N, CA, C and O of each residue as an XYZ file, in Angstrom:
440
protein
N      76.299     97.847    106.917
C      75.865     97.292    107.522
C      76.840     95.508    107.953
O      76.285     94.424    108.137
N      78.329     95.791    107.994
C      78.875     94.419    108.167
C      77.849     93.369    109.706
O      77.551     93.630    110.871
N      77.589     91.844    108.498
C      77.247     90.552    109.718
C      78.118     89.742    110.630
O      79.324     89.960    110.508
N      77.788     88.931    111.437
C      78.450     88.472    111.817
C      78.879     86.929    111.166
O      78.060     86.071    110.835
N      79.782     86.856    111.108
C      80.368     84.999    110.009
C      78.629     84.217    109.496
O      77.487     83.823    109.731
N      79.611     84.445    108.753
C      78.623     82.636    108.326
C      79.047     81.587    107.620
O      80.119     81.421    107.039
N      77.971     80.783    107.734
C      78.406     79.465    107.163
C      78.515     80.504    105.378
O      77.834     81.494    105.110
N      79.756     79.726    104.299
C      79.292     80.312    103.652
C      78.686     79.790    102.295
O      78.777     80.264    101.163
N      77.941     78.493    102.833
C      77.239     77.586    101.600
C      75.871     77.843    101.896
O      75.058     77.425    101.072
N      75.403     78.502    102.999
C      74.014     79.206    103.346
C      74.462     80.114    103.006
O      74.455     80.258    101.784
N      74.877     80.841    103.554
C      74.865     82.979    102.515
C      74.489     82.772    101.146
O      73.504     83.339    100.675
N      75.684     81.486    100.044
C      75.467     82.075     98.923
C      73.854     81.017     97.975
O      73.345     81.235     96.875
N      73.445     79.702     99.256
C      71.896     79.587     98.728
C      70.782     80.680     98.718
O      70.021     81.108     97.850
N      71.138     81.141    100.914
C      70.510     82.187    100.622
C      70.461     83.748     99.940
O      69.436     84.430     99.963
N      71.478     84.106     99.454
C      71.576     85.182     98.929
C      70.838     86.100     97.703
O      71.098     85.786     96.542
N      69.988     87.149     97.944
C      68.572     87.468     97.082
C      70.035     87.756     95.571
O      71.231     88.040     95.504
N      68.679     87.387     94.482
C      68.931     87.728     93.729
C      68.898     88.864     93.536
O      68.855     89.073     94.748
N      68.876     89.853     93.123
C      68.597     91.713     93.240
C      70.562     92.138     94.077
O      71.196     93.138     93.741
N      70.946     91.369     94.839
C      72.078     91.674     95.064
C      73.188     91.494     94.931
O      73.584     90.581     95.656
N      74.468     92.252     93.899
C      75.322     91.248     93.255
C      77.166     91.541     94.124
O      77.761     92.547     94.509
N      77.395     90.496     94.106
C      78.650     90.887     95.210
C      80.031     91.426     94.273
O      79.862     91.862     93.133
N      81.413     91.336     94.910
C      82.516     91.765     93.847
C      83.315     91.420     95.246
O      83.521     92.308     96.074
N      83.751     90.057     95.445
C      84.673     89.166     96.275
C      86.306     89.459     95.664
O      86.906     88.964     94.710
N      86.654     90.366     96.558
C      88.024     90.119     96.747
C      88.524     89.018     96.630
O      88.016     88.167     97.361
N      89.551     88.601     95.817
C      90.347     87.333     95.167
C      91.525     88.200     95.006
O      91.695     89.404     94.811
N      92.427     86.967     95.183
C      93.802     87.144     94.819
C      94.658     86.772     93.425
O      95.756     86.306     93.729
N      94.500     86.834     92.328
C      95.083     86.391     91.659
C      93.901     86.150     90.839
O      92.807     86.692     90.684
N      94.880     84.555     90.101
C      93.465     83.744     89.676
C      93.394     84.349     88.438
O      94.201     84.827     87.640
N      91.681     84.124     88.533
C      91.114     84.817     87.196
C      90.046     86.066     87.509
O      89.201     86.552     86.758
N      90.329     86.349     88.648
C      89.914     87.972     89.498
C      90.980     89.570     88.599
O      92.141     89.966     88.499
N      89.744     89.908     88.210
C      89.960     91.495     87.297
C      90.522     92.126     88.612
O      90.621     91.836     89.805
N      90.930     93.444     87.505
C      91.860     94.480     88.684
C      90.140     95.223     89.054
O      89.405     95.571     88.130
N      89.694     95.374     90.664
C      88.569     96.193     90.277
C      87.866     97.154     90.005
O      86.653     97.365     90.016
N      89.154     97.983     89.643
C      88.951     99.350     88.860
C      88.729     99.127     88.070
O      88.442    100.227     87.598
N      88.515     98.153     87.009
C      87.932     97.358     85.852
C      86.491     97.085     86.083
O      85.627     97.850     85.653
N      86.180     95.868     86.843
C      85.307     96.013     87.075
C      83.890     97.450     88.162
O      82.778     97.835     87.798
N      84.192     97.582     88.649
C      83.455     99.438     89.302
C      83.409     99.438     88.169
O      82.312     99.055     87.762
N      84.721     99.924     86.729
C      84.180    101.144     86.386
C      82.263    100.407     84.894
O      81.174    100.880     84.571
N      83.250     98.839     84.516
C      82.217     98.647     84.078
C      80.202     98.695     84.812
O      79.127     99.056     84.334
N      80.585     98.198     85.939
C      79.436     99.152     86.442
C      78.711    100.420     86.637
O      77.526    100.685     86.842
N      79.883    101.187     86.500
C      78.956    102.597     86.856
C      77.612    102.905     86.444
O      76.926    103.853     86.825
N      77.297    101.957     85.585
C      75.762    102.820     85.494
C      74.250    100.951     85.234
O      73.168    100.730     84.690
N      75.511    100.042     86.242
C      74.657     99.145     86.805
C      73.708     99.336     87.860
O      74.140     99.510     89.000
N      72.206     99.327     87.592
C      71.675     99.767     88.423
C      70.794     98.461     89.278
O      69.658     97.991     89.229
N      71.451     98.331     89.688
C      71.486     97.274     90.037
C      71.418     97.404     92.258
O      72.487     97.325     92.864
N      70.315     97.555     92.911
C      70.115     98.692     94.234
C      71.201     98.008     95.612
O      71.301     98.601     96.686
N      71.781     96.969     95.374
C      72.818     96.675     96.551
C      73.509     96.126     96.011
O      73.367     95.519     94.949
N      74.482     96.262     96.732
C      75.825     95.261     96.283
C      76.856     94.577     98.100
O      76.957     95.076     99.222
N      77.089     94.012     97.826
C      78.240     93.378     98.873
C      79.633     93.195     98.595
O      79.976     92.541     97.610
N      80.507     93.738     99.412
C      83.034     93.131     98.842
C      82.495     92.355    100.015
O      82.067     92.915    101.025
N      82.529     91.104     99.861
C      83.256     89.803    100.541
C      84.689     89.935    100.198
O      85.363     90.061     99.176
N      84.940     89.827    101.915
C      86.895     90.000    102.414
C      87.533     88.256    102.787
O      87.439     87.751    103.906
N      88.103     87.625    101.687
C      88.664     86.415    102.152
C      88.885     86.464    103.969
O      88.731     87.311    104.848
N      89.225     85.374    103.913
C      90.483     84.996    105.836
C      91.233     85.111    105.206
O      91.450     85.180    103.996
N      91.815     85.147    106.289
C      93.837     84.888    106.789
C      93.702     84.385    105.711
O      92.582     84.016    105.359
N      95.089     84.193    104.680
C      95.380     83.327    103.857
C      94.328     82.799    103.028
O      94.444     81.607    102.745
N      93.060     83.580    102.452
C      93.125     83.596    100.986
C      91.221     83.036    100.789
O      90.642     83.141    101.870
N      90.586     82.675     99.996
C      89.310     81.744     99.592
C      90.217     80.871     99.090
O      91.171     81.036     98.330
N      89.471     79.268     99.998
C      90.333     78.023     99.272
C      88.909     77.770     98.044
O      87.688     77.647     97.946
N      90.029     77.811     97.393
C      89.787     76.780     95.018
C      87.916     76.653     95.783
O      87.267     77.632     95.416
N      87.250     75.875     96.509
C      86.204     75.646     96.337
C      85.574     76.452     96.736
O      84.428     76.456     96.286
N      86.000     77.781     97.975
C      85.408     78.660     97.779
C      85.021     79.303     96.925
O      83.822     79.522     96.753
N      86.123     79.841     96.053
C      86.055     79.989     94.271
C      84.814     79.876     93.711
O      83.774     80.524     93.599
N      85.610     78.106     93.183
C      84.114     77.521     92.658
C      82.206     78.309     93.098
O      81.162     78.588     92.508
N      82.901     78.353     94.745
C      81.166     78.610     94.785
C      80.799     79.614     94.352
O      79.658     79.792     93.924
N      81.791     80.553     94.382
C      80.840     82.780     93.807
C      80.985     81.915     92.434
O      79.929     81.523     91.937
N      82.112     81.610     91.831
C      82.201     81.451     90.850
C      80.965     80.964     89.689
O      80.997     81.177     88.477
N      79.686     80.117     90.619
C      78.621     79.662     89.839
C      77.676     79.670     89.701
O      76.769     78.897     89.390
N      78.026     81.908     90.267
C      76.633     82.763     89.618
C      76.567     83.606     89.547
O      76.739     84.101     90.661
N      76.393     84.311     88.837
C      77.201     85.230     88.228
C      76.757     86.309     88.183
O      76.705     86.930     87.122
N      76.206     86.932     89.649
C      76.449     88.625     90.114
C      77.322     88.337     91.087
O      77.432     89.100     92.047
N      78.164     87.050     90.968
C      80.067     87.860     92.247
C      80.942     87.082     91.333
O      81.153     85.937     90.933
N      81.476     88.732     91.175
C      82.478     88.945     90.488
C      83.759     88.770     91.078
O      83.916     88.937     92.288
N      84.504     88.510     90.467
C      86.103     88.301     91.654
C      86.298     89.443     91.106
O      85.827     89.913     90.070
N      87.460     90.124     92.319
C      87.976     91.203     91.943
C      89.627     91.832     92.499
O      89.614     92.782     93.282
N      90.650     91.392     92.161
C      91.554     92.361     92.699
C      91.853     93.127     93.499
O      91.089     94.082     93.646
N      93.474     93.016     94.632
C      93.275     94.806     95.334
C      94.240     95.307     94.844
O      94.580     96.474     95.040
N      95.296     93.846     93.559
C      96.618     94.820     92.934
C      98.039     93.779     94.071
O      97.894     93.043     95.047
N      98.854     94.074     93.569
C      99.691     92.915     93.836
C     100.303     92.545     95.169
O     101.466     92.181     95.348
N      99.442     92.678     95.996
C     100.076     92.352     97.471
C      99.070     92.167     97.391
O      98.091     92.468     96.708
N      99.586     91.140     98.843
C      98.337     90.395     99.944
C      98.381     91.157    101.091
O      99.466     91.473    101.579
N      96.829     91.647    101.815
C      96.633     92.654    101.778
C      95.577     92.270    103.412
O      94.451     91.873    103.114
N      95.763     92.330    104.503
C      95.390     91.850    106.044
C      93.456     91.852    105.001
O      93.058     92.243    103.904
N      92.904     91.231    106.109
C      91.403     91.065    106.029
C      90.538     92.985    106.645
O      89.392     93.114    107.074
N      91.232     93.750    106.520
C      90.685     94.911    107.930
C      91.329     96.104    107.217
O      91.313     97.266    107.620
N      92.197     95.401    105.510
C      92.869     96.423    105.431
C      92.873     96.050    103.450
O      93.623     96.711    102.732
N      92.419     95.510    103.152
C      91.354     94.551    102.283
C      89.671     95.495    102.042
O      89.327     96.145    101.055
N      88.953     95.262    103.243
C      87.929     95.872    103.587
C      88.143     97.437    103.281
O      87.404     98.063    102.522
N      89.303     98.027    103.999
C      89.131    100.068    103.585
C      89.524     99.934    102.232
O      88.671    100.544    101.586
N      90.371     99.455    101.462
C      90.261     98.958     99.904
C      89.706     98.947     99.460
O      89.260     99.993     98.989
N      89.205     97.775     99.187
C      87.681     97.940     98.562
C      86.653     99.204     98.510
O      86.685     99.925     97.513
N      85.795     99.469     99.506
C      85.577    100.517     99.875
C      86.154    102.568     99.222
O      85.667    103.557     98.675
N      87.093    102.203     99.654
C      88.023    102.806     98.216
C      87.674    103.536     97.534
O      87.215    104.668     97.383
N      88.210    102.000     96.771
C      87.860    102.635     95.317
C      86.804    102.124     94.289
O      86.614    102.230     93.077
N      85.846    101.150     96.004
C      84.180    101.507     95.277
C      84.275    103.407     94.567
O      84.103    104.006     93.506
N      84.790    103.781     96.487
C      84.199    105.576     96.148
C      84.913    106.493     95.483
O      84.483    107.568     95.067
N      86.293    105.964     95.352
C      87.095    106.513     94.164
C      86.586    106.826     92.900
O      86.755    107.826     92.204
N      85.480    105.097     92.589
C      84.934    105.070     91.434
C      83.539    105.206     90.825
O      83.020    105.315     89.715
N      83.183    105.142     92.164
C      81.837    104.924     92.011
C      81.173    106.501     92.838
O      80.555    107.538     92.594
N      81.759    105.829     93.807
C      81.566    107.453     94.771
C      80.678    107.993     94.216
O      80.638    107.737     93.012
N      79.555    108.973     94.760
C      77.912    109.509     95.354
C      77.187    110.035     94.554
O      76.269    110.775     94.909
N      77.549    109.660     92.852
C      76.682    109.639     91.992
C      75.496    108.387     91.525
O      74.639    108.281     90.648
N      76.113    107.366     92.893
C      74.936    106.168     92.693
C      73.875    106.029     94.015
O      74.347    106.544     95.030
N      72.906    105.596     94.138
C      72.332    105.226     95.073
C      72.013    104.566     95.681
O      70.884    104.504     96.167
N      73.236    103.594     95.915
C      73.756    102.763     96.494
C      74.642    102.129     97.110
O      75.363    101.243     96.650
N      74.626    102.580     98.245
C      76.241    102.163     98.844
C      76.557    100.865     98.880
O      75.433    100.510     98.527
N      76.879    100.297     98.952
C      78.006     99.415     99.147
C      77.367     98.572    100.484
O      76.901     99.460    101.197
N      77.191     97.562    100.990
C      76.885     96.587    101.531
C      78.258     95.720    101.997
O      78.475     95.120    100.945
N      78.981     95.425    102.634
C      79.710     94.391    103.572
C      79.487     93.454    103.988
O      79.778     93.367    105.181
N      79.000     92.478    103.480
C      79.225     90.513    104.323
C      80.162     90.863    104.323
O      81.081     90.166    104.752
């Protein structure tokens, strides 16, 4: 499911507590996506989302808003800055390569 653009503050305020999120963020405190996904291989959270930032990346305020909630994990997709449409495909490919079909919870994209 790909949803329409929404105000980030409103989206985070309404975010379900049982839905985790991977936040694709360049540099900073972001860990490699493979590391994050491997750590969550046995996680039983029923629903996930992958957040891809706007062109130019997330602002410091936006990353801080995600960082205030531990259900969001900042991840990096490697040393290159990817376009949004490429980053989404790369994140989904990493998910599938690491967690594959053995999970019962496919990622939702927001």
